[in-house]
Structure formats: structure tokens, C-alpha cells
C-alpha positions in Angstrom: 18.8 180.2 126.1 20.3 178.0 128.9 18.4 174.9 127.6 20.5 175.2 124.4 24.0 175.2 126.0 24.7 171.6 124.8 23.4 172.4 121.3 25.9 172.9 118.5 25.6 175.4 115.6 27.9 174.5 112.7 28.8 177.4 110.5 30.2 176.7 107.1 31.4 179.9 105.3 34.6 180.5 103.4 34.7 184.1 104.7 36.7 184.0 108.0 35.2 187.4 109.1 31.7 186.1 108.6 32.5 182.9 110.5 33.9 184.8 113.5 31.1 187.3 113.6 28.5 184.6 113.7 30.6 182.6 116.2 30.7 185.5 118.5 27.0 186.1 118.2 26.3 182.4 119.0 28.6 182.3 122.0 27.1 185.5 123.4 23.7 183.7 123.8 25.2 180.5 125.2 25.3 178.4 122.0 28.2 176.2 121.1 29.7 177.2 117.7 31.7 175.0 115.3 33.2 177.2 112.7 34.3 175.6 109.4 35.6 177.0 106.1 34.4 174.3 103.8 32.1 171.4 103.3 35.1 169.0 103.3 35.8 170.0 106.9 32.3 169.0 107.8 32.6 165.7 106.0 35.8 164.9 107.9 34.2 165.5 111.3 30.5 164.6 110.7 27.5 166.0 112.6 27.6 166.3 116.4 25.7 163.7 118.5 23.5 166.2 120.2 21.0 168.7 118.9 22.5 170.8 116.1 21.8 172.9 113.1 23.8 174.1 110.1 24.3 177.6 109.0 25.5 177.2 105.4 26.7 179.7 102.9 25.2 179.1 99.5 28.4 179.7 97.6 31.4 177.7 98.8 34.7 176.6 97.2 34.4 173.1 95.7 30.7 172.6 96.7 27.5 174.5 96.2 25.5 174.8 99.4 22.4 173.6 97.6 24.4 170.6 96.2 25.5 169.8 99.7 21.9 170.0 101.0 21.0 167.3 98.4 24.1 165.3 99.3 23.2 165.2 102.9 19.6 164.2 102.1 20.9 161.4 99.8 23.2 160.1 102.6 20.3 160.2 105.1 22.3 162.7 107.3 19.7 164.6 109.2 20.5 168.2 110.2 18.4 171.3 109.9 19.9 173.9 107.5 19.8 177.7 107.5 21.2 179.2 104.3 23.0 182.5 104.2 24.1 184.2 101.1 25.2 187.5 99.6 24.0 186.5 96.2 20.5 185.1 96.7 17.7 185.1 94.2 14.1 183.7 94.2 14.8 180.4 92.4 17.7 179.7 94.7 15.7 180.4 97.8 12.8 178.3 96.5 15.1 175.4 95.8 16.6 175.7 99.3 13.2 175.7 101.0 11.8 172.9 98.9 14.9 170.9 100.0 13.8 171.4 103.6 15.8 174.4 104.7 14.7 176.2 107.8 15.4 179.7 106.4 17.2 181.5 103.6 18.8 184.7 104.7 20.4 187.3 102.5 23.5 189.1 103.8 23.5 191.4 105.6 20.8 189.9 107.8 19.5 190.9 111.3 21.2 188.9 114.1 17.7 188.2 115.6 16.5 186.7 112.3 19.4 184.3 112.4 19.0 183.4 116.1 15.3 182.8 115.6 16.0 180.4 112.7 18.7 178.7 114.7 16.4 178.2 117.7 13.8 176.7 115.4 16.3 174.4 113.8 17.7 173.2 117.1 14.2 172.6 118.4 13.3 170.5 115.4 16.6 168.5 115.6 16.1 167.9 119.3 12.6 166.6 118.6 13.9 164.4 115.7 16.7 162.9 117.9 14.2 162.2 120.7 11.9 160.5 118.2 14.8 158.5 116.8 15.7 157.4 120.4 12.1 156.3 121.1 11.9 154.3 117.9 15.2 152.7 118.6 13.8 151.6 122.0 10.7 150.2 120.3 12.9 148.4 117.8 14.9 146.8 120.6 11.7 145.6 122.2 10.5 144.2 118.9 13.7 142.3 118.5 13.0 140.3 121.7 9.8 138.9 120.1 9.9 135.4 118.7 8.8 134.9 115.1 5.5 133.4 116.3 4.9 136.4 118.6 5.6 138.8 115.7 3.0 136.9 113.7 0.5 137.2 116.5 1.2 140.9 116.9 0.6 141.6 113.2 -2.7 139.8 113.3 -3.8 141.4 116.6 -3.2 144.9 115.3 -5.0 144.0 112.0 -8.1 143.5 114.2 -8.3 139.7 114.3 -10.0 138.0 117.2 -8.1 135.4 119.2 -10.2 132.6 117.7 -9.6 133.9 114.2 -5.8 134.1 114.8 -5.9 130.5 116.2 -7.6 129.2 113.1 -5.3 131.1 110.7 -2.1 129.9 112.6 -3.4 126.4 113.2 -2.9 126.6 117.0 -5.2 126.6 120.0 -6.9 129.8 121.2 -5.1 129.4 124.6 -1.8 129.4 122.7 -2.8 132.6 121.0 -3.7 134.2 124.3 -0.3 133.3 125.7 1.6 134.7 122.7 -0.6 137.8 122.8 0.2 138.3 126.5 3.9 138.0 125.8 3.7 140.5 123.0 2.0 143.1 125.3 4.5 142.5 128.1 7.6 142.6 125.9 6.5 145.6 123.9 5.3 147.3 127.2 2.0 148.1 125.5 -0.7 149.3 127.9 -3.5 148.5 125.4 -4.3 147.4 121.9 -4.4 150.9 120.5 -1.0 151.5 122.2 0.4 148.4 120.5 -1.0 149.6 117.2 0.7 152.9 117.6 4.0 151.1 118.2 3.7 149.0 115.1 2.9 152.1 113.1 5.9 154.0 114.4 8.1 151.0 113.6 6.6 151.1 110.1 6.1 147.3 110.1 4.2 145.4 107.5 2.8 142.0 108.2 5.5 140.4 106.0 8.2 142.1 108.0 6.6 141.1 111.3 6.5 137.4 110.2 10.1 137.4 109.3 12.5 135.6 111.6 
């Protein structure tokens, strides 16, 4: 569990005894716990910067846990959710899982079941954060390209040959080669397939790539 010491598990439950019990369990295995009594407390502080997951009671004052799940998704706030409830039913659990929840646990649940779900949630969040960081790096490199280099890149990954690109852009083939070399250097692409993967991860369309 040492690899998870910088991870945060946010527990939202209006029952203080439940919060403290889960908090003690988390601290006993080296996880950082943030214990909250309501959704409003979470909204005031926001999600942590590092890997995290949310242990969320389904029934909360002022907010339904399922409504809050939808609210987070609508606001593009990414955090894995583990639902806990003393009043669960099949439709409720189906709705939670369809909404992307990691697990739906009915109280009383086994400590290990909760810990397993938390470990899965944190692992997924860490992978998501790492992917976001990688994409941000690619985006920063893309922003260094000139409009002409972006146009060349779009045509290159579309499979055009240098002479075809030159004809389409109305420039010399040597100019295309220069732009192509600059694209590969600035994007730090080792090969054409590598560049194509970068474009795919950035979710670029040719129209976006041609924009200045």
C-alpha cells in the first residue's frame, strides 16, 4: 500500500460514525482520508490534485448520491466513485454502475471489499491523470507548430506523399520536406505511425489542424 500514500480517498456520508470508521480503516492501510458530511463540503473544496476516489453515500441531505454523480459528469469533474448505502436496490445499483461507478456496496460491507474497490478506483484515476498529463504535453508541442506545419501534419498523417502535399498546398516539394521535418522535430515523433498516434490522441481533425 506504500505506493498509495499520496492518494486521497474522499468519504461523503452524513453519518459521523460511518465516516470515522471508514477513515480509521483507510489510515490503517496508509491511505489519506478526507471525511465530509455533505456534497456541499466537497463542492467548496473540489477534488484533490493527485490520484483520488470518492466513497459516496447514496442518501445524503440536500443531494442524492446518484444526482451528484450525474452533476460531476456534467461538469466534467473526473473522479472514480464507490457508492455505499444502507438502502440499496437493484435499479439504484444499475443506475450507479451505468453512470460509471466502480462499485455499489450495501451496508454493512466487508472492509476488504471496500479496500479492493478503492484500490481499483485510485489505480484508474492515476492512469487517467497520467494520460491527461501526456495529452497536455502533446498539446503544448502542437501549439508550437505554425499554421502551415499543422496543415502539412494533417496531410502527412492522412497518407499523402510529399509531392501530393506540395501540389495541394501550391508549394515546392522541398518546402514540404522542410515543414515535415519541423513537424517531426517539434512533435518529437520518432516515425510517421508515432505522429499519427499523437494526432489521434489529440483528437485532431484536419479542419482543426489547419486553424491558426
